[in-house]
N, C-alpha and C positions, 0 to 999 in steps of 0.2 A: 257846844261852845257858841256863844253869841258872836256874830260877825263884828260887832262894834266893841267887843271886850278888849281892853288894853292888856297886853301881855308883858311880862318881865323878860329880861334877857335870858334868864334861866329857862323859862317856858319856851321862848323862841328857839333857844339852843336845842332843847329836847325835840321840838316839832320839826326843826329844819335839819337836825343831825350835825350841826356845826358847833364847835366849841364857842363859848362866850368870847374868848380871846380872839378867835377868828372873826367873829361878827364885829367886834370893836375895830379890828385891823381893817376890815372892809370899809367901815365908816371913815376911819382916819385917812384912808387912801382914796376916798370918794368913789369907790366901786358902787356903794349903795348910799342912799341919803342918810344923813345923821338922824338918829332916833329922836323922837320927841321926848321931852322931859316932863315929869309930873312935878307937883309942888315941892316934893322933897328931893328933886333933881335926879331921881332915878330914871333910867332909860325906859321908855314904853314903846311897844310895837303893836302893830295890827296884824290881822290875818293876811292882809296883802303883803306885809313885810315878810311874813313866813314864806309865802309863795315866791317872792323875789329871792330870798336866800336859798330856797330849794333850787331855783333856776341857776343861781350863781354856783352852788355846790355841784350841780350836775355838769355844768360847763367846765369847772375846774377838774372834776374827776376825769373828764375827757382830755384834760391837759391844756385847754385853752389858756393862754397867758392873760393876766389881769387886764391888760389893755384891750384885748379882744373881748373879754367877758364884759367890760364896761360898754364897748360898742354894741355887742349883741344884746345886752340888757336895754340899751337905749332903743334898739330896733324892736325888741320884744314889746316894749311899752308903746311904740308908735304903730297905731292901727293902719296908718297910711304908708307903711314901709314898703319898699320894693324888695321882693324876695331875692333879686339879683345882688343886692347889697349884703344880705346874709350869706348867700352862696359865695360871694367874693371873699369874705372873711374866712369861711370854712375851707375854701380851696387854697388860700394862702397858707393857712395853718397846716393843711394836708401836705403841701409842697415842702414845708419845713420838716414835717414828720418823715417824709420820704428821704430827705437829705440825711437826717439822723439815722434812719434805718440803713441807708447805704454805708455811712461811716461805721456803724456798729458791725455790719456784715463784713466790711473790709478788715476790721480789727479781729473779728471772730475767725475769718479765714486765715489771717496771719498766724494767730495763736494755734489754730488747728494744724497748719502746715508745720510749725515749729514742733508741736507735740508729736506729730507723725515722724519727724526726722530724729526725734530723741531715741537714743539707743536703749533706754530703760534697763540699764544694768548698773554695775558697781564702779564703772570707770568714771573718772572725773570729767571727761570730755562731754560737753553738753551744748547742742546747737541753740537751745533756748537761751542759756546764759551767754553764749557767744553773740547771738543776735542782740540781746539786750545791752551787752557791753559795747558792741559796735554802734548801736543806735545812740547810746549815751555819749560816745565820743563825737559822733556826727552832730548831736544836738548842741554841743558846745560851740560849734561853728555857725550853725543856723537853726536855732531852736524852733522858730515859728513854722518853718517849712516841713518839719517832720510830724506835725500834728494835723489831724483832720481839720477841715475848715470849721466845722461846728465846735470842735474842742477849742480852737483858737478863739472863737467868739464867746467861749464860756457857756455853751448851751448844753453840754452833756455832763451836768454836775450831779447826776443821781436822780432819785425820784423827787417829784415836786412836793413841796410842803405848802400847806395852806397859810402858814404863818412863818415869817422869817425867824431864825434863831436869835 
């Protein structure tokens, strides 16, 4: 493929591994620059755009939020960047991951403890149900304090999607 060949969004999608919809989403949210348009107004891309999208896709697979991806992309393009700036973004993200892991481990340990206390028989008494029932009563009086900090902040909402629903 010639380096100066203009590519369609479908070709770029295939080469970058990203759906066309995701590419348009990144353009609309200014993660990447808007595509050039040819005379019939179709988007056109270059091989450099494919490389940029691969960079973005890799950063997103690692879970970096779009704000961080945008900053990392800016640093990627800046040949005079300071590596400490890149490291700072990575370490901040890592600290957030550690908080999420700690929250998930606390949840896991609670569920494991409840399951261990379960009688696993035909009787209706169940520590799991009792605990869930007592927590729901407590949550009526102070709902925010019973949730892990990252859950209150809305940060544990399942796997990341590249495109919002």
